N, C-alpha and C positions, 0 to 999 in steps of 0.2 A: 170786758164781758159783754157789754152792750154792742160793741162793734162786731164781736164774734156772732152774736145772735142775728144781727142784721145781715152779715155775710151768709150765714146759714139760711136765712129766709130767702135771699135772692137766688141761692143755689137751688133750693127747693122749688122756687117758682120756675127756674130754668128747666129743671128736671120734669116738672109738670108739663111745660109747653113742648119739650122735645119728645116726651112720651106721647102726647097728643098728636104730634106731627108724624111720628114713626108708626106707632101702634094703632092710632085712631084714623089716620089718613093714608099713609103710604102703603103699609103692608096689606090692609084690606082691599086696596084698589089694585095693587101691582104684584103682590105675592112674591117678592124677591127678598129672601131672608138675608143674604150676604150684605145687601145695602142697608138693611136695618142696623146691623152691627156697625157699619161704616158711619152712618149718620149719628149714632149714639156716641161713638168714640170721637168723631170730629167735634161734636158739640161739647162734650165734657172736657176734651183735651184743650180746646180753645178757651173754655171757661177757666180751667185751672191756670193756664199760662197767663191769661189776661188778668186774673186775680193777683197773681204774683207781680206782674208788671205795674198794675195800678197801685199797688202798695209799696212800690220801690221808687227810687229817684229817676228811673228811666222815663216814666211818664206815659201819657196816652199816645204820644207820637209813634213810639215803637210798637204799641199795640195796633195802631192803624197800619203800620208797616207790616206787621204780622198778618193782618187781614189780606193785604195786597199780595204777600208771598203765598199764602195758602190759596188765594183765588186763582193762581196760575198752575197749581198742582193738578196733574191729570193722572188718573188711575190707569196705568198701562197694562194691568193684568187682564182686563176685560173691557169691552165697549159698554158705555152707558148712554142711555137716551137723554134727550134734552130735558124732559120732565124730571128725570132723575138728577140731572145737574142742578135743576131748580131746587129740589129738596136738599141737595148738598149745600147750596148757598144759604138756604133758610136755616139749616142746622148750624152752620158756621156763624151766621149773623146773630142768631139768638144767643149762642155761646159768648160771642164778643160783647153783646149788649149787657148780658148778665155779669160777665167778668170785669167790665170796666165801670160797673155801678157799685159804689160803696155801700149803697142801701137800696132796698126795693122801692123806687120812686114810682109815682103814677105813670110818668112818661115812659119809663122802661117797660112796665107791664103792658101799657097800651101798644107800644111798638112791637113787642113780642106777640101780642094777640093779633095785631094787624098782619104780621107776617104769616101766621097760621091761617088767618081768614083769607088772605090773598091766595095762598096755596089751595085752600079748600075750594074756592070758587074757580080759580084758574085751572085746576086739574080735575074739575068735576066731570064725571063720565057723561053727563047730559049736555055739556058745553060743546057745541059743534060736533056732536056725536056722529053725524053722517059724513064727516070729512076724513079722508084717508091719505096716506102717503106710502108709496112703495117704490123700490128699485126693481125694475122689470128688465129681464134679459130676453130679447126676442131673437128667434133664429131667422131673422131677415134684416137686411140693411135698408132702412127707410130714411133717406136723406131729406125728403120733403116733409116739412112740419105738419102741414094740414093732413097729409096722408097718414102720418104717424098718429096724430090725434084721433082721426077717424078710426083707425085700427084699434087703438087703445080703448076708445069709448065702446066700440062694438065688443071688444074682448072682455072688458071689465063690466059692461052693462051699467055704466055710470057716466056722469058729466065730468069731463076732464077740465080742470081749471088752469093747469100749468104743467109744462114738460121741460125737462132739462136733459139734453142728450149728453151723457157722460162719455160714451164711446160709440163710434160708428165704424165698423170693420167691414169694408167692401170686399176684402179678400175671403174672409171666413163667413161673410153674410150674416152678421149679427149686429144688434143695436142694444146698447145698455142705456136705459133712460130712467130718470127720476120723475115719477108721476105724482101729481097732486090732483085728487078727484073727489067727487061727492057722490056717495051711493044713494040710491033711491030716486035720483033725478036723471035717468038716462037720456042722452041726447039722441035725436032721431037721425041716425046715421046707418050706413050699410054695416051689417055684421062683419066681425073679423073673419077673414078667410084662413083656412088651415090647410091650404094646398101646397105649401112650400114657398108661395110667393110672398105672403106676409107672415105666415107661420104662427106658431103658438109659443108662449113664453116657456122657457126651459128653467127659469129660476126666478123666484120672487123672494126678496129680502128686505130688511129694514122697514117692515110694515108697522104703521102706527095708526 
């Protein structure tokens, strides 16, 4: 009876932390309902499996192996951003911590609280709020990096900190570039031209 009460207590603690992570942090900040369901299911599912493994002769080794297997699973139905992957691992880790704990120890509670705290600060909207990342498609082929940066800074009105050219098509006269920049601090450069020489972006995606 006492063991059952202890297991119920650790399950309630896990449910408290995963609710705080999903309903207190993720959904108010990112408003994506489908991943709320995913995080809850991942957390509770890992908790249930880890509870069974911890109470059997299989031991903790297989539980850690389960963590490794789950860590390489990718959701193929839709693309998820890196911050959403972080929430995914947070939900998984808390479920594993709770599932492998026979009783609610101080260490387990502190570690789960630490995970939530790290997500809170690491994903805070005010942390590096002026930094952006975009994949920009330009209707001009710009092989010269300095010219490309000058054009992007004039186009975006921001300070470009890094560029990675994904595609340079000299036949169709297009450039696909991954840009990391900081808004609010434009660099003093010539404005982007829109006369067909440097062109305007025709697509912007993966903005964060």
